[in-house]
C-alpha positions as CSV (number, residue, x, y, z in Angstrom):
1,X,0.0,0.0,0.0
2,X,1.4,3.4,-1.0
3,X,1.1,5.2,2.3
4,X,3.3,6.5,5.1
5,X,2.6,4.2,8.1
6,X,4.4,4.8,11.4
7,X,4.1,3.4,14.9
8,X,2.6,5.5,17.7
9,X,3.7,4.9,21.3
10,X,0.4,4.9,23.2
11,X,2.2,4.5,26.6
12,X,4.2,7.7,26.0
13,X,1.0,9.5,24.8
14,X,-0.8,8.6,28.1
15,X,1.9,10.4,30.1
16,X,1.5,13.7,28.2
17,X,-0.1,16.6,30.1
18,X,-3.3,18.1,28.7
19,X,-4.2,21.7,29.4
20,X,-6.7,22.6,26.6
21,X,-9.7,20.8,28.1
22,X,-8.2,20.4,31.6
23,X,-7.4,24.0,32.4
24,X,-6.7,23.2,36.0
25,X,-3.6,21.2,35.0
26,X,-0.3,23.1,35.4
27,X,1.4,24.1,32.2
28,X,4.8,22.6,31.6
29,X,5.8,25.4,29.2
30,X,5.2,28.0,31.9
31,X,7.6,26.2,34.2
32,X,10.7,27.6,32.6
33,X,13.1,26.5,35.4
34,X,12.3,22.8,34.8
35,X,12.4,22.7,31.0
36,X,14.7,19.9,29.8
37,X,16.4,19.2,26.5
38,X,16.7,22.9,25.6
39,X,18.6,23.4,22.3
40,X,18.4,27.1,21.7
41,X,16.6,30.2,23.0
42,X,15.9,33.6,21.4
43,X,14.2,36.2,23.6
44,X,11.2,34.5,25.2
45,X,11.2,31.7,22.6
46,X,12.6,28.2,23.4
47,X,13.5,25.4,21.0
48,X,13.8,22.0,22.8
49,X,13.4,18.3,22.5
50,X,9.9,17.0,23.0
51,X,9.8,15.2,26.3
52,X,7.0,12.8,25.0
53,X,8.3,11.2,21.8
54,X,5.2,9.4,20.7
55,X,6.2,8.7,17.0
56,X,8.4,5.6,16.9
57,X,11.7,6.1,15.2
58,X,11.3,9.9,14.9
59,X,12.9,12.8,16.7
60,X,10.4,15.3,18.0
61,X,11.0,19.0,19.0
62,X,8.9,21.9,20.4
63,X,9.2,25.6,19.7
64,X,7.6,27.5,22.6
65,X,6.4,30.8,21.1
66,X,6.7,33.0,24.3
67,X,6.1,33.2,28.0
68,X,2.4,34.2,27.9
69,X,0.3,31.1,28.2
70,X,-3.1,32.5,27.1
71,X,-1.9,34.5,24.2
72,X,-1.7,33.5,20.5
73,X,-0.6,34.9,17.2
74,X,-3.3,37.5,16.7
75,X,-2.1,39.3,19.8
76,X,1.6,39.2,19.0
77,X,3.4,42.4,18.0
78,X,4.6,42.4,14.4
79,X,8.2,42.3,15.7
80,X,7.6,39.2,17.8
81,X,5.6,37.5,15.0
82,X,8.5,38.2,12.5
83,X,11.1,36.9,15.0
84,X,9.0,33.8,15.6
85,X,8.8,32.8,12.0
86,X,12.5,33.6,11.4
87,X,13.4,31.5,14.4
88,X,11.1,28.6,13.4
89,X,12.4,28.6,9.8
90,X,16.0,28.6,11.0
91,X,15.4,25.6,13.3
92,X,13.6,23.8,10.5
93,X,16.4,24.4,8.1
94,X,19.0,23.3,10.6
95,X,17.2,19.9,11.1
96,X,16.8,19.5,7.3
97,X,20.5,20.1,6.7
98,X,21.6,17.8,9.5
99,X,21.5,14.8,7.2
100,X,19.7,12.7,9.8
101,X,16.2,12.8,8.3
102,X,14.4,12.1,5.0
103,X,11.9,14.8,5.9
104,X,11.3,17.3,8.7
105,X,7.7,18.2,9.6
106,X,7.0,21.7,10.9
107,X,3.5,22.6,12.1
108,X,1.3,24.1,14.8
109,X,-1.8,22.6,16.5
110,X,-4.1,25.1,18.3
111,X,-7.4,24.3,20.0
112,X,-9.4,21.3,21.0
113,X,-10.0,20.0,17.5
114,X,-6.5,20.5,16.2
115,X,-4.8,17.4,17.7
116,X,-3.0,19.5,20.3
117,X,-2.8,18.9,24.0
118,X,-1.1,22.0,25.5
119,X,-2.8,25.4,25.4
120,X,0.4,27.4,25.7
121,X,1.2,28.6,22.1
122,X,3.9,26.4,20.6
123,X,4.9,24.8,17.3
124,X,6.3,21.4,16.6
125,X,9.1,19.9,14.4
126,X,9.4,16.2,13.8
127,X,12.5,14.6,12.1
128,X,11.6,11.5,10.1
129,X,14.5,9.2,9.1
130,X,12.3,7.1,6.9
131,X,9.3,8.5,5.0
132,X,8.0,8.7,1.4
133,X,8.4,12.5,0.8
134,X,6.3,12.4,-2.3
135,X,3.3,11.4,-0.3
136,X,3.4,14.3,2.1
137,X,1.6,16.8,-0.2
138,X,0.6,17.4,-3.8
139,X,1.3,20.6,-5.7
140,X,-2.3,21.2,-6.7
141,X,-3.2,21.5,-3.0
142,X,-1.5,24.9,-3.0
143,X,-3.3,26.4,-6.0
144,X,-6.3,28.7,-6.0
145,X,-7.6,32.2,-6.3
146,X,-5.2,34.9,-5.1
147,X,-6.2,37.0,-2.1
148,X,-3.1,39.2,-2.0
149,X,0.5,39.5,-3.1
150,X,3.3,41.4,-1.5
151,X,7.1,41.2,-1.6
152,X,6.9,38.2,-3.9
153,X,4.6,36.3,-1.4
154,X,1.3,35.0,-2.6
155,X,-1.7,34.4,-0.3
156,X,-4.4,32.2,-1.8
157,X,-7.3,29.9,-1.0
158,X,-7.2,26.3,-2.2
159,X,-9.6,25.2,-4.9
160,X,-8.3,21.7,-4.5
161,X,-8.3,21.4,-0.7
162,X,-6.2,18.7,1.1
163,X,-9.1,17.8,3.4
164,X,-11.9,20.0,2.4
165,X,-13.6,23.4,2.7
166,X,-11.4,26.4,3.6
167,X,-7.7,26.1,3.3
168,X,-5.4,29.1,2.9
169,X,-1.9,28.9,1.4
170,X,1.1,31.2,1.7
171,X,3.7,30.8,-1.1
172,X,6.9,32.8,-0.6
173,X,9.4,33.2,-3.5
174,X,12.3,30.7,-3.9
175,X,14.6,33.6,-3.1
176,X,13.5,33.9,0.5
177,X,14.5,37.5,1.3
178,X,14.1,39.0,4.8
179,X,11.1,41.1,3.5
180,X,9.5,37.9,2.1
181,X,9.9,36.1,5.5
182,X,8.3,39.1,7.3
183,X,5.4,39.2,4.9
184,X,4.9,35.5,5.3
185,X,4.7,36.0,9.0
186,X,2.2,38.9,8.5
187,X,0.0,36.7,6.3
188,X,0.1,33.9,8.9
189,X,-1.0,36.3,11.6
190,X,-3.7,37.8,9.4
191,X,-5.2,34.4,8.5
192,X,-5.1,33.2,12.1
193,X,-6.8,36.3,13.3
194,X,-9.4,35.9,10.5
195,X,-10.1,32.3,11.4
196,X,-10.4,32.8,15.2
197,X,-12.2,36.2,15.2
198,X,-13.9,37.0,11.9
199,X,-14.6,33.7,10.1
200,X,-18.2,33.0,9.2
201,X,-18.1,29.9,11.4
202,X,-15.7,31.1,14.0
203,X,-13.4,28.4,15.3
204,X,-11.0,28.1,18.2
205,X,-9.1,25.3,16.5
206,X,-6.7,25.6,13.6
207,X,-3.6,24.0,12.1
208,X,-0.6,25.6,10.4
209,X,1.6,23.3,8.2
210,X,5.0,24.2,6.6
211,X,6.1,22.3,3.5
212,X,9.3,22.0,1.5
213,X,8.3,21.9,-2.1
214,X,11.7,21.0,-3.6
215,X,13.6,24.1,-2.3
216,X,10.6,26.4,-2.1
217,X,8.6,26.6,1.1
218,X,4.8,26.7,1.4
219,X,2.5,27.3,4.3
220,X,-1.1,25.9,4.7
221,X,-3.5,27.2,7.3
222,X,-6.9,25.7,7.9
223,X,-9.7,25.9,10.5
224,X,-10.5,22.6,12.3
225,X,-14.0,21.3,12.8
226,X,-15.1,17.7,13.0
227,X,-13.5,16.1,9.9
228,X,-16.2,15.5,7.2
229,X,-17.3,11.9,7.5
230,X,-17.4,11.4,3.7
231,X,-13.7,12.4,3.6
232,X,-12.9,10.0,6.4
233,X,-14.8,7.1,4.9
234,X,-14.3,7.7,1.2
235,X,-11.6,10.3,0.6
236,X,-14.0,12.7,-1.1
237,X,-12.9,16.3,-0.8
238,X,-15.3,19.2,-0.7
239,X,-14.8,22.7,-2.1
240,X,-17.0,25.3,-0.5
241,X,-19.3,27.5,-2.6
242,X,-18.3,30.6,-0.6
243,X,-14.6,30.9,-1.6
244,X,-15.3,34.3,-3.1
245,X,-17.0,35.5,0.1
246,X,-14.0,34.5,2.2
247,X,-11.6,36.2,-0.3
248,X,-13.6,39.4,-0.2
249,X,-13.9,39.4,3.6
250,X,-10.1,39.1,4.0
251,X,-9.3,41.7,1.4
252,X,-11.8,44.2,2.8
253,X,-10.7,43.7,6.4
254,X,-6.9,43.4,6.0
255,X,-5.9,44.8,2.6
């Protein structure tokens, strides 16, 4: 079967703290004095090894976005948002260039339907020594009507969504200039703000995924609801009839 199939350590997963639904639990990312496996810090951001390595054969890492537990990207200053994306891209590139992995995943889970367990804003990186890279994404999943372009960076909405419904893509140029990185960070912040505060069906859960498209990066952001059962059962993708409405709403509010 042409899929990426990996082992998941259930015993390790059972030990993970959960602070999204269980708000009374103490947050491990707030307890800075007892963080272990720290690799690098920059300002309030920390890059460290994940204490709960649930994917068998992989190396897992966490990028803590800052000290404030109940903040998130829409509330960050532009300066912090730019620094966060620069820091994350640098750690991602370092892992990719280490020679230890076939692919390195870089993503963010946020909210109860995202697959995340810790409320404190953070991103994750996973180094996979053995994976079929060609199955991680398809080029057509990043194509669609353009919302805005700036500094060579394109923001669009998928007309061939990976799962279904609304998926927003950010495509920086191959020549990733400092201005392009900052604009990419601005677009990420805009879409997260739109999804969590102004989306037609407001959601408190979303994912951000970074991809390496053969030397060019791409970013995909999507709100998370219950996964459509027809996609789960049959792999049928849905394209919403209101793409134009979403494009107009973003353009009117942010551009």
